[in-house]
Residue, then its C-alpha position, 0 to 999 in steps of 0.5 A: m529513509e532506511r529501516d535502521e533509521i527507526i529508533i523505537r522508543n517505547a511501546v505497549m501492547h493491548i489485547l483486543n479479542s472481540n471474538n471472546c469479548q476480551l479487552e485486556f489492558s497492559d499496565t506495563l510497557l513492552e520490553l524491547s528486546p532486540d527481536i521486539n525492536d526488529f519486529l516493530r521496526n519492520h512493520i513501521y518500515r513497511i507502512m512508511d515505505s509503502d505506495d499503498t499508504k495514504k496521507c490523512t489529515f485529522t478532522d477538527d472533532s477527532e478524539v484521537l487528534q485531541l489525544v495526540e495533541a495533548f500527548q506526552e510520552e510519560t502517559l503512553l500507558m494511559d493514552s494507549q489505553m484510551l485508543a484500545y478502548k475506542l478501538y475495541e468498542i467499534m470492533n465489538q459492535n461490528i462483527d466483521i472487523p477481525a480480533a486483534d492485538l493493538f500496538v501503540v509505539t513511540f519512535q523517532v526518524a532523524g529527530s522527528i517523533y512519531l506515534a504508530i497505531l499497529k492493529m495486528n489481526y490475529k492469524e490462524t496457524y498450527i503449532h506442535r504440542i508435547e503431551k506426557y502420560g507417565t513414561e509415554v510422550r505424545n507429539t500432537v498438532t493443535k490450532q492456534k487462533a491468536a497468532l500474531p502476523s509474521i515479521s514480514a506480513k503486510l498489516t491492513e490496518a495501521a497508522v503512523i502519525n508525525m507528532n510535529t505536523l500531526e500528518i498521518g500515514l495510513i494503511e486500511k481495509k474496508y469491512d462491512i458495517n450495517g451492510i456497507k463496506v466502510n473504511y472504519f479505521s480512518n472514518i470512525f476510529l482515527q476521524c481523518i481524511p485520506q488522500l489517495s495512495n500513489k499506488t491508487k492514483l497510478n491506477i486511476v491514470n492507467k484507467a483513464v488512458d484505457q478509457i480514452n484509448a478505447k473510445y477514440y483509438e479503437d484500443d490501439f496497441r501502439k497507444a498503449m505502448e506509448y503510454k507505458s514508454l512515457v510512464y517509464e521515461s518520466n519516472l526514470d528521468s525525474g523520479y516521479i510521473n508527470t501527468d501533464e507531460i503525459a497528456e501532452e505527449l499522448f494525446q495531440e488532439p486538444e479535445i481528447r486531451q481535455e477529456f483526459t485531463e477531466k477525468l483526472k480532475k475528478y480525483n484532483l490528479n491533474s497537474t499532480p506528480i505521482q511519486a512511486k516509492k517502491a520499484a514494484t509499483v512501476k514494474k509493469f511499466e519496465r517492458q512491453q508485452l504484446i500478445t497476437d490473435q494467434g497467442i504468440e507473446i512478445i516481451i520487449p525491455m522498455e530500454e530496447y523499445n525506446s531506442r527503437p533501432n531493433v524492433f519495428i512495427t509496420n502495417n501491411p496493406d491487407g490490414t495485418q501488422e508485422i513485427t521485426i526484431k533485428n540484430i539478434s545474436c543469440i536466442s535461447a528457449r525457456 
């Protein structure tokens, strides 16, 4: 999906300034100027195109689900006010949840209608102010405590709901509620059950490989390099990361492979492909980075490492290793 495929239909903004006990409902829809269109479109696109976004399913007793099921675009103002009031009550009872403006937006992509709930937490910024005293002009700086996130900022609490399937794409952050860090946006506000994001899934696989490598292979750098190579090749060939293939190729011993698979089963990641949307998510797998005990760092592009004719790692009889790089035609210093 491209950013320009997102067509904003209607939007409304409500003020949820829990810092000042201020809840201000808007009685009118936002005027969708080109700038406002771009602002909303960019934030929605960042949610739909992010590997941090989690897929969620409403619980049967979710109040938001009931609202969404009965939703009509003609009642956007009233429905958005109900959402804003529910969210504000949660914020007002938990002081760690930051104040914000709430944008409720309807939009479409390729004929499908979506509802976006965008909580835009206030940012502190500084602006200039011009003061005039008779003929004297004084330029000063003042702090603005209720600035909205920039067009390129990453929201911490937001949801995009497909109105046909009721599937939710969710971004959220934990906040302290009664002494416990809680994902309030999914658990309390939306009342939905989230899955793991693509980035979290990949981090779990990384951690499982590290644990097995430390337990059975004494943190062998070759095993770590082989894992990075497998992830890179799997993603390059198919567009996703196949955990079954990685387990099969990386761990030849059945008992060790089974232990690795059991670690993934705890998170329902066994036999589940991981499809990264953003290049940044798998960027670290694009190169091998080696650091010796003498502090020497060597970075090898993965294409070069996988072709193997020019880079050799050998064991010496005294227990040390040698890295040989061949066929170098030019060296530059940086």
